[in-house]
KOLGUPA-307838 format. One record per residue (C-alpha): residue number from 1; residue in three letters; x, y negated, z negated. Coordinates in Angstrom, 3 decimals, padded with zeros to 6 digits. Example, Ala and Ser with C-alpha at 12.3 -4.5 7.8 and 13.67 -1.06 7.14 Angstrom:
! residues 2
nr_rest_east_north_up
1_ALA_012.300_004.500_-007.800
2_SER_013.670_001.060_-007.140
END
This chain:
! residues 528
nr_rest_east_north_up
1_MET_-207.339_-049.832_057.165
2_ILE_-210.966_-048.766_057.224
3_GLN_-213.188_-050.824_059.454
4_VAL_-216.618_-051.471_058.041
5_GLY_-219.560_-052.264_060.353
6_ALA_-218.086_-050.873_063.500
7_ARG_-219.254_-047.254_063.066
8_THR_-220.761_-044.850_060.628
9_LEU_-218.761_-044.794_057.410
10_THR_-217.936_-041.208_056.576
11_LEU_-217.342_-039.257_053.403
12_GLU_-213.624_-039.027_054.440
13_ASP_-213.561_-042.877_054.787
14_PHE_-215.092_-043.296_051.320
15_ALA_-212.540_-040.892_049.775
16_GLU_-209.640_-042.807_051.358
17_ILE_-210.909_-046.088_049.843
18_LEU_-211.644_-044.608_046.377
19_PHE_-208.725_-042.270_045.944
20_ASN_-205.922_-043.527_048.181
21_GLY_-206.389_-047.259_047.868
22_GLU_-207.152_-047.718_051.583
23_LYS_-208.142_-051.337_052.330
24_VAL_-211.249_-052.434_054.253
25_GLU_-211.676_-054.888_057.081
26_LEU_-214.963_-056.214_058.603
27_ASN_-215.702_-055.534_062.147
28_ALA_-215.962_-059.006_063.954
29_SER_-219.109_-058.066_065.854
30_ALA_-220.759_-056.973_062.692
31_VAL_-219.957_-060.271_060.931
32_GLU_-221.502_-062.096_063.913
33_LYS_-224.648_-059.941_063.521
34_VAL_-224.769_-060.849_059.797
35_ASP_-224.454_-064.529_060.628
36_ALA_-227.162_-064.265_063.441
37_SER_-229.463_-062.611_060.773
38_HIS_-228.817_-065.486_058.381
39_GLN_-229.459_-068.127_060.959
40_PHE_-232.712_-066.448_062.163
41_LEU_-233.956_-066.261_058.557
42_LYS_-233.085_-069.913_057.772
43_ASN_-235.201_-070.977_060.758
44_PHE_-237.878_-068.377_060.430
45_SER_-238.592_-069.036_056.760
46_SER_-239.422_-072.680_057.198
47_HIS_-243.035_-073.318_056.254
48_LYS_-243.816_-069.630_055.621
49_LEU_-244.341_-067.675_052.429
50_ILE_-241.777_-064.947_052.358
51_TYR_-241.154_-062.596_049.421
52_GLY_-237.983_-063.230_047.457
53_ILE_-237.321_-066.557_049.209
54_ASN_-239.959_-068.849_047.885
55_THR_-241.886_-066.495_045.754
56_GLY_-241.389_-064.831_042.378
57_PHE_-240.326_-061.169_042.346
58_GLY_-242.201_-057.910_041.810
59_PRO_-245.643_-058.531_040.245
60_MET_-244.789_-062.276_039.997
61_ALA_-244.663_-062.593_043.810
62_GLN_-248.134_-064.256_043.698
63_TYR_-246.418_-067.360_042.349
64_LYS_-245.019_-069.793_044.937
65_VAL_-241.669_-071.342_044.050
66_SER_-241.136_-075.003_045.016
67_GLU_-238.532_-075.834_047.690
68_ASN_-236.439_-077.545_045.068
69_ASN_-236.016_-074.381_043.041
70_VAL_-235.513_-071.745_045.691
71_LEU_-231.681_-071.521_045.263
72_GLN_-231.933_-071.564_041.489
73_LEU_-234.467_-068.761_041.849
74_GLN_-231.742_-066.500_043.169
75_TYR_-229.457_-067.224_040.166
76_ASN_-232.373_-066.678_037.794
77_LEU_-232.926_-063.296_039.327
78_ILE_-229.290_-062.187_038.976
79_ARG_-228.887_-063.455_035.445
80_SER_-232.285_-062.093_034.129
81_HIS_-231.634_-058.635_035.586
82_SER_-228.133_-058.396_034.222
83_SER_-229.535_-056.360_031.340
84_GLY_-227.645_-053.065_031.504
85_SER_-226.526_-051.052_028.498
86_GLY_-224.800_-047.762_027.721
87_ASN_-221.398_-046.839_029.009
88_LEU_-219.478_-049.032_031.335
89_MET_-218.899_-047.469_034.714
90_SER_-215.324_-046.701_035.480
91_ALA_-213.444_-048.950_038.002
92_ARG_-213.626_-046.158_040.603
93_LEU_-217.414_-045.867_040.212
94_GLY_-217.833_-049.592_040.368
95_LEU_-215.733_-049.659_043.445
96_ALA_-217.949_-046.940_045.107
97_VAL_-220.954_-049.173_044.409
98_MET_-219.317_-052.086_046.006
99_VAL_-218.324_-050.149_049.114
100_ALA_-221.825_-048.884_049.534
101_ARG_-223.322_-052.290_049.124
102_LEU_-221.001_-053.841_051.578
103_ASN_-221.723_-051.147_054.157
104_SER_-225.535_-051.748_053.885
105_LEU_-225.277_-055.579_053.979
106_VAL_-222.941_-055.554_057.004
107_GLN_-225.693_-053.833_059.087
108_GLY_-226.994_-057.394_059.612
109_TYR_-230.671_-057.052_058.580
110_SER_-230.484_-058.862_055.188
111_GLY_-230.418_-062.591_056.225
112_ILE_-227.333_-063.160_054.002
113_HIS_-224.650_-065.736_054.637
114_PRO_-221.401_-063.960_055.944
115_GLU_-219.652_-065.387_052.869
116_LEU_-221.195_-062.606_050.961
117_VAL_-219.662_-059.682_052.882
118_GLU_-216.339_-061.575_053.158
119_LEU_-216.262_-061.728_049.290
120_LEU_-217.163_-058.170_048.812
121_LYS_-214.398_-057.135_051.234
122_GLU_-211.948_-059.464_049.296
123_LEU_-212.779_-058.000_045.869
124_ILE_-212.529_-054.389_047.173
125_ASN_-209.072_-054.949_048.624
126_LYS_-207.844_-056.772_045.496
127_ASN_-209.417_-054.047_043.261
128_VAL_-211.479_-056.558_041.344
129_VAL_-214.503_-054.574_040.130
130_PRO_-217.482_-056.248_038.339
131_CYS_-218.527_-054.545_035.088
132_ILE_-221.570_-052.391_035.751
133_TYR_-223.428_-050.432_033.108
134_GLU_-224.860_-046.939_033.409
135_HIS_-228.340_-047.647_031.955
136_GLY_-230.920_-049.883_033.593
137_GLY_-232.019_-048.981_037.044
138_VAL_-235.110_-046.846_037.787
139_GLY_-234.300_-046.441_041.497
140_ALA_-237.172_-048.291_043.134
141_SER_-236.730_-051.885_044.127
142_GLY_-233.321_-050.277_044.231
143_ASP_-230.774_-050.077_041.439
144_LEU_-231.826_-053.462_040.209
145_VAL_-229.982_-053.691_036.950
146_GLN_-226.727_-052.098_038.066
147_LEU_-226.637_-054.198_041.214
148_ALA_-227.522_-057.350_039.279
149_HIS_-224.287_-056.877_037.258
150_LEU_-222.497_-056.496_040.612
151_ALA_-224.140_-059.774_041.755
152_LEU_-223.217_-061.389_038.398
153_GLY_-219.629_-060.739_039.195
154_LEU_-219.852_-062.068_042.740
155_ILE_-221.219_-065.495_041.413
156_GLY_-218.191_-065.698_039.162
157_GLU_-219.871_-064.792_035.813
158_GLY_-219.763_-061.881_033.393
159_GLU_-216.733_-059.599_033.340
160_VAL_-214.678_-057.614_035.807
161_ILE_-212.313_-054.746_035.568
162_TYR_-208.944_-055.896_036.860
163_GLU_-205.494_-054.378_036.241
164_ASP_-207.214_-051.691_034.096
165_LYS_-208.608_-054.270_031.717
166_VAL_-212.055_-055.812_031.252
167_GLN_-211.568_-059.592_031.763
168_PRO_-213.805_-062.577_032.187
169_THR_-214.577_-062.967_035.929
170_ALA_-214.037_-066.714_035.970
171_GLY_-210.398_-066.279_034.769
172_VAL_-209.558_-063.457_037.215
173_PHE_-211.112_-065.488_040.171
174_LYS_-209.071_-068.520_039.197
175_LYS_-205.877_-066.443_038.926
176_LEU_-206.368_-064.875_042.341
177_GLY_-207.821_-067.981_044.057
178_ILE_-211.255_-066.311_044.712
179_LYS_-214.217_-068.604_045.386
180_PRO_-217.448_-067.410_043.743
181_LEU_-220.354_-066.620_045.938
182_SER_-222.638_-069.612_046.884
183_ILE_-226.382_-069.057_047.235
184_TYR_-227.718_-070.141_050.610
185_ILE_-231.197_-068.432_050.977
186_ARG_-231.642_-064.945_049.464
187_GLU_-228.055_-063.669_048.513
188_GLY_-229.355_-062.700_045.050
189_ILE_-232.203_-060.404_046.010
190_SER_-230.156_-059.020_048.967
191_VAL_-227.409_-057.727_046.612
192_ILE_-229.689_-056.312_043.928
193_ASN_-232.500_-054.879_046.043
194_GLY_-231.068_-051.643_047.345
195_THR_-229.894_-048.071_046.622
196_SER_-226.191_-048.734_046.535
197_ALA_-225.438_-047.757_042.985
198_MET_-226.920_-044.333_043.244
199_THR_-225.472_-043.963_046.810
200_GLY_-221.955_-044.977_045.770
201_ILE_-222.079_-042.668_042.790
202_GLY_-223.572_-039.976_044.937
203_MET_-220.713_-040.206_047.506
204_LEU_-218.182_-039.823_044.753
205_ASN_-220.139_-036.853_043.415
206_ILE_-219.993_-035.164_046.850
207_ILE_-216.302_-035.698_047.162
208_GLN_-215.633_-034.091_043.711
209_ALA_-218.189_-031.303_044.301
210_LYS_-216.308_-030.218_047.360
211_LYS_-213.117_-029.954_045.360
212_LEU_-214.879_-028.127_042.672
213_LEU_-216.341_-025.586_045.042
214_GLN_-212.975_-024.925_046.616
215_TRP_-211.441_-024.162_043.230
216_SER_-214.330_-021.953_042.240
217_ILE_-213.787_-019.972_045.514
218_MET_-210.025_-019.691_044.738
219_LEU_-210.487_-018.576_041.090
220_SER_-213.266_-016.172_042.040
221_ALA_-210.911_-014.641_044.610
222_MET_-208.209_-014.326_042.003
223_THR_-210.537_-012.746_039.504
224_ASN_-211.447_-010.046_042.051
225_GLU_-207.705_-009.664_042.849
226_ILE_-206.419_-009.063_039.363
227_MET_-209.449_-006.619_038.732
228_GLU_-208.355_-004.751_041.984
229_ALA_-211.767_-005.091_043.405
230_TYR_-212.905_-003.431_046.613
231_ASP_-212.663_-005.589_049.645
232_ASP_-215.963_-004.783_051.391
233_HIS_-218.130_-007.290_049.463
234_PHE_-216.393_-010.146_051.233
235_SER_-215.979_-008.307_054.582
236_TYR_-217.160_-009.937_057.761
237_GLU_-219.273_-006.952_058.459
238_LEU_-221.247_-007.077_055.336
239_ASN_-221.810_-010.842_055.280
240_ILE_-222.580_-011.438_058.948
241_VAL_-225.914_-009.531_058.605
242_LYS_-226.979_-012.288_056.198
243_HIS_-227.722_-015.320_058.343
244_HIS_-226.602_-018.067_056.055
245_LYS_-223.717_-020.434_056.995
246_GLY_-222.515_-020.854_053.434
247_GLN_-222.374_-017.273_052.573
248_ASN_-220.306_-016.397_055.628
249_HIS_-218.014_-019.402_055.002
250_ILE_-217.233_-018.225_051.553
251_ALA_-216.553_-014.749_052.688
252_TYR_-214.159_-016.124_055.379
253_LEU_-212.277_-018.147_052.701
254_PHE_-212.129_-015.000_050.525
255_ARG_-210.510_-013.093_053.210
256_GLU_-208.003_-015.861_053.942
257_ILE_-207.175_-016.369_050.360
258_LEU_-206.605_-012.622_049.671
259_ASN_-204.845_-011.874_052.968
260_GLU_-201.667_-009.783_052.231
261_SER_-202.728_-009.136_048.601
262_LYS_-201.326_-005.819_047.350
263_MET_-203.981_-005.535_044.712
264_ILE_-207.283_-005.695_046.545
265_ARG_-208.346_-002.204_047.325
266_SER_-210.020_-000.678_050.438
267_ARG_-213.192_001.298_049.702
268_SER_-212.458_003.469_052.724
269_GLU_-209.072_004.546_051.292
270_HIS_-210.224_005.143_047.698
271_LEU_-213.881_006.153_047.764
272_TYR_-214.379_007.487_051.181
273_ASN_-211.364_009.822_050.967
274_PRO_-212.417_013.429_049.855
275_ASP_-209.171_013.804_047.965
276_ASN_-209.994_010.934_045.661
277_ILE_-213.606_011.936_044.714
278_LYS_-213.220_015.331_043.064
279_HIS_-214.449_014.195_039.610
280_ASP_-218.050_013.950_038.499
281_VAL_-217.525_010.921_036.437
282_PHE_-215.283_008.051_037.448
283_GLU_-213.591_005.539_035.144
284_ASP_-213.618_002.888_037.776
285_LYS_-216.933_001.244_038.645
286_VAL_-217.999_002.196_042.169
287_GLN_-219.460_-001.270_042.423
288_GLU_-218.051_-004.382_040.601
289_TYR_-220.172_-006.548_038.257
290_TYR_-222.212_-009.156_040.066
291_SER_-220.039_-012.055_038.974
292_LEU_-217.212_-010.426_041.004
293_ARG_-219.192_-008.754_043.806
294_CYS_-221.884_-011.352_044.615
295_VAL_-219.582_-014.466_044.869
296_THR_-220.504_-015.032_048.477
297_GLN_-224.213_-014.856_047.803
298_VAL_-223.895_-017.162_044.721
299_LEU_-221.496_-019.779_046.062
300_GLY_-222.891_-019.751_049.595
301_PRO_-225.966_-021.729_048.619
302_VAL_-223.738_-024.108_046.673
303_TYR_-221.709_-024.748_049.876
304_ASP_-224.929_-025.288_051.907
305_THR_-226.394_-027.580_049.291
306_ILE_-223.267_-029.773_049.343
307_CYS_-223.355_-029.984_053.136
308_ASN_-226.973_-031.042_053.233
309_THR_-226.454_-033.545_050.347
310_GLU_-223.507_-035.020_052.231
311_LYS_-225.598_-035.597_055.320
312_ILE_-228.501_-037.151_053.409
313_VAL_-226.339_-039.414_051.268
314_VAL_-224.071_-040.519_054.158
315_ASP_-227.229_-041.440_056.150
316_GLU_-228.364_-043.583_053.129
317_LEU_-224.891_-045.167_052.909
318_ASN_-225.227_-046.252_056.543
319_SER_-228.858_-047.458_056.211
320_VAL_-230.435_-050.802_055.595
321_ASN_-231.913_-050.425_052.049
322_ASP_-233.103_-053.813_050.856
323_ASN_-236.404_-055.633_051.217
324_PRO_-237.609_-057.452_053.226
325_VAL_-235.754_-056.432_056.473
326_VAL_-234.812_-059.392_058.609
327_ASP_-235.211_-058.090_062.166
328_VAL_-233.560_-060.549_064.567
329_ALA_-234.214_-058.483_067.647
330_ASN_-237.961_-058.402_067.024
331_HIS_-238.133_-061.829_065.644
332_ASN_-239.806_-060.818_062.524
333_ILE_-239.383_-059.995_058.918
334_PHE_-240.717_-056.703_057.653
335_HIS_-241.822_-055.971_054.070
336_GLY_-241.789_-052.427_052.705
337_GLY_-239.736_-050.137_050.419
338_ASN_-236.415_-049.214_051.985
339_PHE_-235.003_-049.800_048.464
340_HIS_-236.688_-046.674_047.255
341_GLY_-234.211_-043.998_046.218
342_ASP_-236.003_-040.739_046.544
343_TYR_-233.631_-039.372_049.194
344_VAL_-230.679_-039.777_047.025
345_ALA_-232.492_-038.787_043.747
346_LEU_-233.621_-035.437_045.168
347_GLU_-230.225_-034.703_046.590
348_MET_-228.490_-035.464_043.358
349_ASP_-230.909_-033.083_041.483
350_LYS_-230.205_-030.383_044.060
351_LEU_-226.455_-030.972_043.812
352_LYS_-226.367_-030.767_039.961
353_THR_-228.503_-027.678_039.991
354_ALA_-226.036_-025.993_042.424
355_ILE_-222.976_-027.133_040.525
356_THR_-224.542_-025.861_037.281
357_LYS_-224.898_-022.459_038.898
358_LEU_-221.274_-022.701_039.945
359_SER_-220.265_-023.334_036.305
360_MET_-222.419_-020.371_035.217
361_LEU_-220.633_-018.097_037.629
362_SER_-217.267_-019.357_036.246
363_GLU_-218.410_-018.729_032.649
364_ARG_-219.489_-015.178_033.483
365_GLN_-216.127_-014.363_035.211
366_LEU_-214.386_-015.888_032.214
367_ASN_-216.375_-013.731_029.722
368_TYR_-215.734_-010.679_031.896
369_LEU_-211.948_-011.176_031.638
370_LEU_-212.077_-012.003_027.854
371_ASN_-214.237_-009.046_026.958
372_ASP_-212.017_-005.846_026.917
373_LYS_-215.046_-003.657_026.685
374_LEU_-216.231_-004.968_030.071
375_ASN_-212.962_-005.180_032.032
376_GLN_-211.270_-002.212_030.367
377_LYS_-208.011_-003.664_031.495
378_PHE_-206.949_-006.540_029.304
379_PRO_-206.588_-007.055_025.494
380_PRO_-209.445_-008.894_023.797
381_PHE_-209.389_-012.613_024.853
382_VAL_-206.351_-011.736_027.093
383_ASN_-204.250_-012.124_023.857
384_LEU_-200.630_-011.780_024.749
385_GLY_-199.660_-011.796_021.084
386_VAL_-200.555_-009.586_018.051
387_LEU_-204.169_-008.624_018.005
388_GLY_-205.876_-009.885_014.895
389_PHE_-203.046_-012.194_014.066
390_ASN_-203.053_-014.279_017.363
391_PHE_-206.229_-015.386_019.150
392_GLY_-205.388_-015.783_022.776
393_MET_-208.213_-017.599_024.733
394_GLN_-210.787_-017.051_022.018
395_GLY_-211.155_-020.742_020.941
396_MET_-211.208_-022.019_024.481
397_GLN_-214.106_-019.695_025.450
398_PHE_-216.336_-021.564_022.884
399_THR_-215.744_-024.816_024.850
400_ALA_-216.575_-023.293_028.185
401_THR_-219.777_-021.671_026.845
402_SER_-220.936_-024.852_025.097
403_THR_-220.198_-026.976_028.252
404_VAL_-222.162_-024.688_030.595
405_ALA_-225.082_-024.736_028.191
406_GLU_-225.020_-028.517_028.377
407_ASN_-225.073_-028.262_032.171
408_GLN_-228.100_-026.079_032.044
409_THR_-229.994_-028.648_029.931
410_LEU_-228.890_-031.526_032.226
411_SER_-230.207_-029.614_035.172
412_PHE_-233.820_-030.764_034.508
413_PRO_-234.657_-032.795_037.584
414_MET_-234.928_-036.669_037.402
415_TYR_-236.757_-036.693_040.763
416_VAL_-240.069_-035.735_039.129
417_HIS_-239.601_-037.892_036.039
418_SER_-241.098_-041.108_037.370
419_ILE_-242.324_-043.634_034.698
420_PRO_-244.362_-046.598_035.953
421_ASN_-242.986_-049.977_034.937
422_ASN_-242.782_-053.592_036.041
423_ASN_-246.391_-054.287_035.226
424_ASP_-247.205_-051.147_037.270
425_ASN_-245.968_-052.734_040.358
426_GLN_-243.273_-050.013_040.477
427_ASP_-245.827_-047.235_039.851
428_ILE_-243.704_-044.430_041.299
429_VAL_-239.982_-044.671_041.126
430_SER_-236.985_-042.352_041.903
431_MET_-234.718_-042.571_038.848
432_GLY_-232.072_-042.130_041.468
433_CYS_-229.144_-043.783_039.551
434_ASN_-229.924_-041.609_036.512
435_ALA_-229.974_-038.609_038.784
436_ALA_-226.553_-039.505_040.234
437_LEU_-225.016_-040.200_036.864
438_ILE_-226.296_-036.905_035.474
439_ALA_-225.051_-035.068_038.468
440_LYS_-221.643_-036.662_037.937
441_LYS_-221.682_-035.479_034.229
442_VAL_-222.453_-031.893_035.365
443_ILE_-219.558_-032.067_037.959
444_ASP_-217.146_-033.462_035.343
445_ASN_-218.233_-030.697_032.830
446_SER_-217.631_-028.051_035.417
447_PHE_-214.134_-029.088_036.025
448_GLU_-213.608_-028.429_032.272
449_VAL_-215.025_-024.963_032.585
450_ILE_-212.992_-023.876_035.618
451_ALA_-209.781_-025.243_033.964
452_ILE_-210.310_-022.751_031.081
453_GLN_-211.111_-020.045_033.586
454_ALA_-207.874_-020.713_035.502
455_VAL_-205.653_-020.591_032.372
456_THR_-207.329_-017.238_031.510
457_ILE_-206.529_-015.893_034.921
458_MET_-202.880_-016.963_034.573
459_GLN_-202.643_-015.296_031.209
460_ALA_-204.128_-012.127_032.780
461_ILE_-201.593_-012.215_035.570
462_ASP_-198.740_-012.505_033.032
463_TYR_-200.147_-009.582_031.102
464_LEU_-200.253_-007.403_034.251
465_GLU_-196.812_-008.783_035.457
466_CYS_-198.280_-008.626_038.863
467_VAL_-197.105_-011.879_040.509
468_PRO_-195.241_-010.050_043.314
469_ARG_-198.377_-008.206_044.207
470_LEU_-200.577_-011.301_044.604
471_SER_-201.394_-012.739_047.941
472_PRO_-199.226_-015.674_049.130
473_ASN_-202.179_-018.003_048.453
474_THR_-202.816_-016.915_044.862
475_GLN_-199.122_-016.770_044.096
476_ALA_-198.867_-020.385_045.106
477_ILE_-201.765_-021.324_042.774
478_TYR_-200.226_-019.325_039.980
479_LYS_-196.946_-021.290_040.225
480_GLU_-198.713_-024.614_040.459
481_VAL_-200.862_-024.010_037.366
482_ARG_-198.016_-022.549_035.374
483_LYS_-196.030_-025.762_035.911
484_ILE_-198.803_-027.534_034.052
485_PHE_-199.834_-024.906_031.517
486_PRO_-196.982_-022.383_030.775
487_LYS_-197.517_-018.881_029.575
488_PHE_-198.262_-018.780_025.838
489_ILE_-198.256_-016.210_023.097
490_GLU_-198.249_-018.142_019.810
491_ASP_-201.238_-020.115_018.694
492_GLN_-200.956_-023.832_019.201
493_PRO_-203.372_-026.663_020.056
494_ARG_-203.795_-026.477_023.775
495_TYR_-206.377_-029.212_024.579
496_LYS_-203.819_-031.666_026.026
497_GLU_-202.443_-029.144_028.352
498_MET_-206.027_-028.126_029.262
499_GLU_-206.743_-031.708_030.085
500_LYS_-203.777_-031.716_032.469
501_VAL_-205.149_-028.686_034.310
502_LYS_-208.583_-030.316_034.663
503_ASN_-207.019_-033.564_035.919
504_TYR_-204.912_-031.549_038.525
505_PHE_-208.126_-029.819_039.772
506_GLU_-210.024_-033.091_040.022
507_LYS_-207.290_-034.745_042.239
508_ALA_-207.325_-032.321_045.167
509_ALA_-208.721_-029.035_046.485
510_PRO_-206.345_-026.060_046.756
511_VAL_-204.431_-025.575_049.919
512_ILE_-205.312_-022.278_051.661
513_ILE_-202.677_-020.802_053.997
514_LEU_-204.486_-019.283_056.972
515_SER_-203.479_-015.884_058.280
516_ALA_-201.456_-015.815_061.438
517_ALA_-204.388_-014.678_063.519
518_THR_-206.665_-017.436_062.208
519_ALA_-204.076_-020.181_062.561
520_SER_-203.395_-018.973_066.105
521_GLN_-207.116_-019.198_066.873
522_ASN_-207.437_-022.644_065.361
523_GLY_-204.179_-023.919_066.666
524_THR_-202.915_-024.813_063.236
525_ALA_-203.279_-024.139_059.451
526_VAL_-205.733_-026.374_057.704
527_LYS_-206.602_-027.309_054.216
528_SER_-209.681_-025.585_052.799
END
């Protein structure tokens, strides 16, 4: 059970809820704070003009709303802004949005009735997810349209995803005995005025980007291994003189993955030995191609970017991001723009750019293995059949190349693509939800690319018949992937098997067995 409101909600907490079905509970003190905020707002707002309580919204805030209509005002806001279009977000994405919104509201600065956070908790735990559409939010005043669809579900209207089906909300609520949300003061604007859609999607993106990076490291190490690369480019001594945490972490993982490999070569033994350098021309390259030799320098920045993005987005997850802020401690209400999504938008653009580079590295390593003129080791397209008659990985390469090209186009930043709207009230916006959704697309695409790379590596290993010479770590990955995608010689449609490899990669990062020395230093072996 994950307690919400007692402490900072972490990426690991988020992953437990989204992927392992962990339930949430509300911290009692946090609920008391929510109620205190509600009671303060109820008393404070009497005979005052307060935005979003007795005024219109946005550029319509100059119009006062009569006391008889203030509750209906909240319903009008929710219904009018439930105007999304495009693809329906998956149940997991919708759940991520709900958890993010709950965690913001439970901070106790929104003036909402505790019924709202209790209802969100109940829906999360019963896996009832309001239908939210991808298109609509501009990321300032928050993710208005996406969160309006969340609010529409909370008041018992629209549709929800329940038991893997889209169903009318009213019917599901009746079946489960769920009471729709009542409006007390400002529950409508409190739900929709925030960054929780982009933040929830962003959290999911970070979880998946971490898995993707670990697989990229593993497959890059395996590519070096089957090419019998030299070990110095991932050595401690080479990398430590470059003062970047990510680069040194990648190098460390390379050394752990390839520990006990019988294929990786020592430069000292092969090229610093006078007996081995009697020729004027060497068939072996003295230095490997950059896609093999510069992995620590290419994936290091990806690692650092993911770490920084995690910090920023987790901070946003645990922040108060609606408007106005109801501050009980200072006996005041503060108007401003905490709903503005620039922090998340910029991080999502950074993340998708980094992941695009990761997919480009994967594609270059793939091309290297498929091009016999480059690797001088494998048949064209790692074809285990009859050359000219069979085609090996030739068809799959097209898919990888096409998908990486799409990533490159998608990497144009949303952060600098503000378009004024809302009668120019929102004259500079973040486009944060768009940024998060496009980053998700880039991450999803990249899983497709590395799945193709992985199968190519497996075919190459079978061509070399080198499984006994692999490190224990890479042997384990070979065996796991081969359970999903067996060795093939004859040409058959492979897209369903490829989908299984991608799904396998998306579920979990590879386990890396630490060397005895490292395990002893750390006290135990750990997952990468």
